[in-house]
LOZAMI-919930 format. One record per residue (C-alpha): x, y, z; residue number from 1; chain. Coordinates in steps of 0.1 Angstrom, whole numbers, plus 5000, padded with zeros to 4 digits. Layout:
N
xx/yy/zz/resi/chain
X/Y/Z/NUM/A
...
! end
This chain:
94
xx/yy/zz/resi/chain
4251/1302/5310/1/A
4266/1278/5333/2/A
4278/1290/5369/3/A
4307/1266/5382/4/A
4317/1269/5417/5/A
4347/1255/5433/6/A
4338/1246/5467/7/A
4366/1240/5491/8/A
4365/1228/5529/9/A
4384/1216/5554/10/A
4415/1205/5540/11/A
4441/1220/5518/12/A
4443/1206/5485/13/A
4480/1211/5474/14/A
4469/1206/5440/15/A
4451/1240/5442/16/A
4485/1253/5441/17/A
4493/1242/5409/18/A
4474/1241/5372/19/A
4446/1221/5386/20/A
4430/1254/5396/21/A
4436/1271/5359/22/A
4418/1238/5346/23/A
4386/1240/5369/24/A
4382/1276/5359/25/A
4352/1286/5389/26/A
4331/1316/5385/27/A
4330/1316/5424/28/A
4348/1301/5451/29/A
4325/1284/5483/30/A
4346/1277/5513/31/A
4332/1267/5546/32/A
4354/1247/5577/33/A
4386/1257/5586/34/A
4410/1269/5563/35/A
4441/1290/5564/36/A
4435/1325/5554/37/A
4465/1326/5531/38/A
4452/1293/5512/39/A
4416/1313/5503/40/A
4437/1342/5493/41/A
4458/1323/5470/42/A
4429/1308/5456/43/A
4407/1341/5450/44/A
4438/1365/5439/45/A
4451/1338/5413/46/A
4415/1333/5399/47/A
4398/1364/5406/48/A
4367/1358/5416/49/A
4343/1362/5447/50/A
4348/1344/5479/51/A
4315/1331/5495/52/A
4329/1321/5532/53/A
4304/1301/5555/54/A
4319/1299/5590/55/A
4319/1265/5602/56/A
4297/1269/5632/57/A
4269/1284/5611/58/A
4269/1247/5593/59/A
4268/1232/5623/60/A
4239/1256/5633/61/A
4216/1253/5606/62/A
4229/1218/5592/63/A
4229/1197/5620/64/A
4217/1215/5655/65/A
4188/1225/5641/66/A
4175/1197/5620/67/A
4184/1175/5651/68/A
4161/1197/5676/69/A
4135/1191/5649/70/A
4137/1153/5649/71/A
4135/1157/5687/72/A
4103/1181/5689/73/A
4085/1154/5669/74/A
4100/1122/5684/75/A
4095/1135/5723/76/A
4070/1163/5719/77/A
4064/1182/5754/78/A
4088/1162/5773/79/A
4117/1177/5750/80/A
4100/1212/5744/81/A
4103/1215/5785/82/A
4139/1201/5785/83/A
4151/1224/5760/84/A
4133/1253/5781/85/A
4155/1245/5806/86/A
4188/1237/5792/87/A
4210/1263/5773/88/A
4215/1251/5732/89/A
4256/1255/5737/90/A
4278/1251/5768/91/A
4295/1285/5765/92/A
4257/1301/5766/93/A
4246/1279/5794/94/A
! end
Protein backbone atom coordinates (compact mmCIF):
# COMPACT_ATOMS: atom_id res chain seq x y z
CA UNK A 1 0.00 0.00 0.00
CA UNK A 2 1.26 3.46 -0.88
CA UNK A 3 0.78 6.36 1.50
CA UNK A 4 0.01 9.66 -0.19
CA UNK A 5 1.22 12.75 1.68
CA UNK A 6 0.11 16.27 0.89
CA UNK A 7 3.02 18.53 1.92
CA UNK A 8 2.20 22.22 2.18
CA UNK A 9 4.31 25.16 3.35
CA UNK A 10 4.41 28.94 3.47
CA UNK A 11 1.96 29.81 0.68
CA UNK A 12 -1.79 29.31 0.44
CA UNK A 13 -2.68 27.43 -2.75
CA UNK A 14 -6.11 28.69 -3.79
CA UNK A 15 -6.54 25.52 -5.86
CA UNK A 16 -6.87 23.54 -2.64
CA UNK A 17 -10.21 25.26 -2.02
CA UNK A 18 -11.53 23.60 -5.22
CA UNK A 19 -11.45 20.14 -6.87
CA UNK A 20 -7.64 19.93 -6.85
CA UNK A 21 -7.81 18.77 -3.24
CA UNK A 22 -10.15 15.90 -4.08
CA UNK A 23 -7.96 14.73 -6.96
CA UNK A 24 -4.87 14.60 -4.73
CA UNK A 25 -6.65 12.30 -2.24
CA UNK A 26 -3.86 12.24 0.40
CA UNK A 27 -3.81 9.98 3.47
CA UNK A 28 -2.09 12.61 5.62
CA UNK A 29 -1.30 16.34 5.42
CA UNK A 30 2.21 17.52 6.38
CA UNK A 31 2.43 21.23 7.00
CA UNK A 32 5.35 23.45 7.91
CA UNK A 33 5.82 27.15 7.78
CA UNK A 34 3.41 29.93 8.49
CA UNK A 35 -0.02 29.07 7.12
CA UNK A 36 -3.34 30.44 8.35
CA UNK A 37 -5.10 28.12 10.79
CA UNK A 38 -8.40 28.34 8.88
CA UNK A 39 -6.62 27.16 5.69
CA UNK A 40 -5.22 24.09 7.45
CA UNK A 41 -8.56 23.43 9.13
CA UNK A 42 -10.35 23.59 5.77
CA UNK A 43 -7.97 21.06 4.22
CA UNK A 44 -8.02 18.46 6.99
CA UNK A 45 -11.76 18.82 7.61
CA UNK A 46 -12.60 18.38 3.96
CA UNK A 47 -10.29 15.39 3.55
CA UNK A 48 -10.94 13.91 7.01
CA UNK A 49 -7.26 13.00 7.38
CA UNK A 50 -4.69 13.74 10.11
CA UNK A 51 -2.45 16.81 10.05
CA UNK A 52 1.21 16.67 11.04
CA UNK A 53 2.30 20.24 11.70
CA UNK A 54 5.99 21.08 12.06
CA UNK A 55 6.56 24.65 13.25
CA UNK A 56 9.02 26.76 11.25
CA UNK A 57 11.42 27.18 14.14
CA UNK A 58 11.92 23.43 14.42
CA UNK A 59 12.80 23.25 10.74
CA UNK A 60 15.15 26.18 11.11
CA UNK A 61 16.81 24.70 14.20
CA UNK A 62 17.25 21.11 13.03
CA UNK A 63 17.38 21.66 9.27
CA UNK A 64 19.75 24.61 9.09
CA UNK A 65 21.28 25.80 12.36
CA UNK A 66 22.43 22.43 13.76
CA UNK A 67 23.85 21.42 10.36
CA UNK A 68 25.73 24.71 10.05
CA UNK A 69 27.14 24.36 13.57
CA UNK A 70 28.51 20.88 12.76
CA UNK A 71 30.12 22.30 9.62
CA UNK A 72 31.71 25.19 11.55
CA UNK A 73 32.99 22.80 14.23
CA UNK A 74 34.72 20.73 11.54
CA UNK A 75 36.11 23.78 9.74
CA UNK A 76 37.31 25.87 12.72
CA UNK A 77 37.64 23.26 15.51
CA UNK A 78 38.49 24.56 18.96
CA UNK A 79 38.23 28.25 18.00
CA UNK A 80 34.60 27.78 17.02
CA UNK A 81 33.82 25.73 20.15
CA UNK A 82 35.26 28.53 22.33
CA UNK A 83 33.21 31.11 20.45
CA UNK A 84 30.08 28.94 20.70
CA UNK A 85 30.51 28.59 24.48
CA UNK A 86 30.72 32.39 24.82
CA UNK A 87 27.85 33.39 22.52
CA UNK A 88 24.18 32.38 22.70
CA UNK A 89 22.77 30.37 19.81
CA UNK A 90 19.71 32.60 19.54
CA UNK A 91 19.61 36.34 20.10
CA UNK A 92 16.54 36.17 22.37
CA UNK A 93 18.30 33.65 24.65
CA UNK A 94 21.45 35.72 25.15
